[in-house]
PyMOL CGO cylinders between C-alpha atoms (Angstrom):
from pymol import cmd
from pymol.cgo import CYLINDER

trace = [
    CYLINDER, 18.20, -6.76, 4.90, 21.24, -5.66, 3.17, 0.3, 1, 1, 1, 1, 1, 1,
    CYLINDER, 21.24, -5.66, 3.17, 19.30, -4.34, 0.08, 0.3, 1, 1, 1, 1, 1, 1,
    CYLINDER, 19.30, -4.34, 0.08, 16.82, -2.22, 2.11, 0.3, 1, 1, 1, 1, 1, 1,
    CYLINDER, 16.82, -2.22, 2.11, 16.47, 1.41, 1.33, 0.3, 1, 1, 1, 1, 1, 1,
    CYLINDER, 16.47, 1.41, 1.33, 15.77, 3.93, 4.08, 0.3, 1, 1, 1, 1, 1, 1,
    CYLINDER, 15.77, 3.93, 4.08, 14.18, 7.23, 3.14, 0.3, 1, 1, 1, 1, 1, 1,
    CYLINDER, 14.18, 7.23, 3.14, 14.00, 10.16, 5.49, 0.3, 1, 1, 1, 1, 1, 1,
    CYLINDER, 14.00, 10.16, 5.49, 12.07, 13.29, 4.25, 0.3, 1, 1, 1, 1, 1, 1,
    CYLINDER, 12.07, 13.29, 4.25, 10.17, 16.23, 5.62, 0.3, 1, 1, 1, 1, 1, 1,
    CYLINDER, 10.17, 16.23, 5.62, 6.73, 17.07, 4.18, 0.3, 1, 1, 1, 1, 1, 1,
    CYLINDER, 6.73, 17.07, 4.18, 4.20, 19.66, 5.22, 0.3, 1, 1, 1, 1, 1, 1,
    CYLINDER, 4.20, 19.66, 5.22, 1.07, 18.20, 6.77, 0.3, 1, 1, 1, 1, 1, 1,
    CYLINDER, 1.07, 18.20, 6.77, -0.81, 19.13, 3.56, 0.3, 1, 1, 1, 1, 1, 1,
    CYLINDER, -0.81, 19.13, 3.56, 1.76, 17.45, 1.22, 0.3, 1, 1, 1, 1, 1, 1,
    CYLINDER, 1.76, 17.45, 1.22, 1.81, 14.29, 3.46, 0.3, 1, 1, 1, 1, 1, 1,
    CYLINDER, 1.81, 14.29, 3.46, -2.02, 14.24, 3.49, 0.3, 1, 1, 1, 1, 1, 1,
    CYLINDER, -2.02, 14.24, 3.49, -2.25, 14.69, -0.25, 0.3, 1, 1, 1, 1, 1, 1,
    CYLINDER, -2.25, 14.69, -0.25, 0.42, 12.00, -0.84, 0.3, 1, 1, 1, 1, 1, 1,
    CYLINDER, 0.42, 12.00, -0.84, -1.42, 9.58, 1.51, 0.3, 1, 1, 1, 1, 1, 1,
    CYLINDER, -1.42, 9.58, 1.51, -4.69, 10.35, -0.48, 0.3, 1, 1, 1, 1, 1, 1,
    CYLINDER, -4.69, 10.35, -0.48, -3.11, 9.62, -3.76, 0.3, 1, 1, 1, 1, 1, 1,
    CYLINDER, -3.11, 9.62, -3.76, -1.34, 6.42, -2.45, 0.3, 1, 1, 1, 1, 1, 1,
    CYLINDER, -1.34, 6.42, -2.45, -4.66, 5.10, -1.05, 0.3, 1, 1, 1, 1, 1, 1,
    CYLINDER, -4.66, 5.10, -1.05, -6.55, 5.83, -4.20, 0.3, 1, 1, 1, 1, 1, 1,
    CYLINDER, -6.55, 5.83, -4.20, -3.77, 4.11, -6.39, 0.3, 1, 1, 1, 1, 1, 1,
    CYLINDER, -3.77, 4.11, -6.39, -3.57, 1.12, -4.05, 0.3, 1, 1, 1, 1, 1, 1,
    CYLINDER, -3.57, 1.12, -4.05, -7.37, 0.73, -4.14, 0.3, 1, 1, 1, 1, 1, 1,
    CYLINDER, -7.37, 0.73, -4.14, -7.39, 0.88, -7.91, 0.3, 1, 1, 1, 1, 1, 1,
    CYLINDER, -7.39, 0.88, -7.91, -4.64, -1.80, -8.22, 0.3, 1, 1, 1, 1, 1, 1,
    CYLINDER, -4.64, -1.80, -8.22, -6.33, -4.03, -5.63, 0.3, 1, 1, 1, 1, 1, 1,
    CYLINDER, -6.33, -4.03, -5.63, -9.70, -3.92, -7.46, 0.3, 1, 1, 1, 1, 1, 1,
    CYLINDER, -9.70, -3.92, -7.46, -7.90, -4.55, -10.77, 0.3, 1, 1, 1, 1, 1, 1,
    CYLINDER, -7.90, -4.55, -10.77, -6.08, -7.64, -9.55, 0.3, 1, 1, 1, 1, 1, 1,
    CYLINDER, -6.08, -7.64, -9.55, -8.55, -9.10, -7.07, 0.3, 1, 1, 1, 1, 1, 1,
    CYLINDER, -8.55, -9.10, -7.07, -10.70, -10.86, -9.79, 0.3, 1, 1, 1, 1, 1, 1,
    CYLINDER, -10.70, -10.86, -9.79, -7.95, -11.82, -12.13, 0.3, 1, 1, 1, 1, 1, 1,
    CYLINDER, -7.95, -11.82, -12.13, -8.18, -15.52, -13.10, 0.3, 1, 1, 1, 1, 1, 1,
    CYLINDER, -8.18, -15.52, -13.10, -4.83, -16.31, -11.59, 0.3, 1, 1, 1, 1, 1, 1,
    CYLINDER, -4.83, -16.31, -11.59, -6.07, -15.40, -8.08, 0.3, 1, 1, 1, 1, 1, 1,
    CYLINDER, -6.07, -15.40, -8.08, -9.44, -17.12, -8.32, 0.3, 1, 1, 1, 1, 1, 1,
    CYLINDER, -9.44, -17.12, -8.32, -8.00, -20.19, -6.77, 0.3, 1, 1, 1, 1, 1, 1,
    CYLINDER, -8.00, -20.19, -6.77, -6.67, -18.31, -3.71, 0.3, 1, 1, 1, 1, 1, 1,
    CYLINDER, -6.67, -18.31, -3.71, -9.07, -18.32, -0.86, 0.3, 1, 1, 1, 1, 1, 1,
    CYLINDER, -9.07, -18.32, -0.86, -10.58, -14.93, -0.07, 0.3, 1, 1, 1, 1, 1, 1,
    CYLINDER, -10.58, -14.93, -0.07, -8.97, -14.65, 3.33, 0.3, 1, 1, 1, 1, 1, 1,
    CYLINDER, -8.97, -14.65, 3.33, -5.54, -15.12, 1.81, 0.3, 1, 1, 1, 1, 1, 1,
    CYLINDER, -5.54, -15.12, 1.81, -5.95, -13.29, -1.42, 0.3, 1, 1, 1, 1, 1, 1,
    CYLINDER, -5.95, -13.29, -1.42, -4.80, -9.79, -0.09, 0.3, 1, 1, 1, 1, 1, 1,
    CYLINDER, -4.80, -9.79, -0.09, -1.43, -11.29, 1.11, 0.3, 1, 1, 1, 1, 1, 1,
    CYLINDER, -1.43, -11.29, 1.11, -1.16, -13.04, -2.15, 0.3, 1, 1, 1, 1, 1, 1,
    CYLINDER, -1.16, -13.04, -2.15, -1.56, -9.81, -4.02, 0.3, 1, 1, 1, 1, 1, 1,
    CYLINDER, -1.56, -9.81, -4.02, 1.14, -8.12, -1.78, 0.3, 1, 1, 1, 1, 1, 1,
    CYLINDER, 1.14, -8.12, -1.78, 3.48, -10.94, -2.41, 0.3, 1, 1, 1, 1, 1, 1,
    CYLINDER, 3.48, -10.94, -2.41, 2.93, -10.89, -6.12, 0.3, 1, 1, 1, 1, 1, 1,
    CYLINDER, 2.93, -10.89, -6.12, 3.10, -7.11, -6.73, 0.3, 1, 1, 1, 1, 1, 1,
    CYLINDER, 3.10, -7.11, -6.73, 6.21, -5.41, -5.04, 0.3, 1, 1, 1, 1, 1, 1,
    CYLINDER, 6.21, -5.41, -5.04, 4.59, -1.87, -5.97, 0.3, 1, 1, 1, 1, 1, 1,
    CYLINDER, 4.59, -1.87, -5.97, 1.51, -2.72, -3.79, 0.3, 1, 1, 1, 1, 1, 1,
    CYLINDER, 1.51, -2.72, -3.79, 3.68, -3.81, -0.89, 0.3, 1, 1, 1, 1, 1, 1,
    CYLINDER, 3.68, -3.81, -0.89, 5.69, -0.61, -1.06, 0.3, 1, 1, 1, 1, 1, 1,
    CYLINDER, 5.69, -0.61, -1.06, 2.59, 1.45, -1.26, 0.3, 1, 1, 1, 1, 1, 1,
    CYLINDER, 2.59, 1.45, -1.26, 1.07, -0.33, 1.82, 0.3, 1, 1, 1, 1, 1, 1,
    CYLINDER, 1.07, -0.33, 1.82, 4.27, 0.51, 3.91, 0.3, 1, 1, 1, 1, 1, 1,
    CYLINDER, 4.27, 0.51, 3.91, 4.16, 4.05, 2.72, 0.3, 1, 1, 1, 1, 1, 1,
    CYLINDER, 4.16, 4.05, 2.72, 0.52, 4.44, 3.53, 0.3, 1, 1, 1, 1, 1, 1,
    CYLINDER, 0.52, 4.44, 3.53, 1.25, 3.06, 7.00, 0.3, 1, 1, 1, 1, 1, 1,
    CYLINDER, 1.25, 3.06, 7.00, 4.31, 5.42, 7.52, 0.3, 1, 1, 1, 1, 1, 1,
    CYLINDER, 4.31, 5.42, 7.52, 2.39, 8.52, 6.36, 0.3, 1, 1, 1, 1, 1, 1,
    CYLINDER, 2.39, 8.52, 6.36, -0.78, 7.50, 8.47, 0.3, 1, 1, 1, 1, 1, 1,
    CYLINDER, -0.78, 7.50, 8.47, 1.48, 7.05, 11.58, 0.3, 1, 1, 1, 1, 1, 1,
    CYLINDER, 1.48, 7.05, 11.58, 3.32, 10.38, 10.83, 0.3, 1, 1, 1, 1, 1, 1,
    CYLINDER, 3.32, 10.38, 10.83, -0.02, 12.29, 10.45, 0.3, 1, 1, 1, 1, 1, 1,
    CYLINDER, -0.02, 12.29, 10.45, -1.30, 10.60, 13.60, 0.3, 1, 1, 1, 1, 1, 1,
    CYLINDER, -1.30, 10.60, 13.60, -4.07, 8.78, 11.83, 0.3, 1, 1, 1, 1, 1, 1,
    CYLINDER, -4.07, 8.78, 11.83, -5.21, 5.29, 12.00, 0.3, 1, 1, 1, 1, 1, 1,
    CYLINDER, -5.21, 5.29, 12.00, -4.09, 3.30, 9.07, 0.3, 1, 1, 1, 1, 1, 1,
    CYLINDER, -4.09, 3.30, 9.07, -7.06, 1.89, 7.08, 0.3, 1, 1, 1, 1, 1, 1,
    CYLINDER, -7.06, 1.89, 7.08, -6.28, 0.37, 3.77, 0.3, 1, 1, 1, 1, 1, 1,
]
cmd.load_cgo(trace, "trace")
């Protein structure tokens, strides 16, 4: 896309690991906060995660960063 932003950076393994840990914790907190909101109650459970990602751009960005950091650290990505 024309409006995409590419970010290239170098982090130590420790920095990357701590950033990954922080992103996962924040993502989990947001996920739990939004999951039971009334506006999502009508969304079927198996579609709710994708609905959250589509509704909250921050969560979508966090999910991508979690995947990129996990890949860079050679870990399996588990959100």
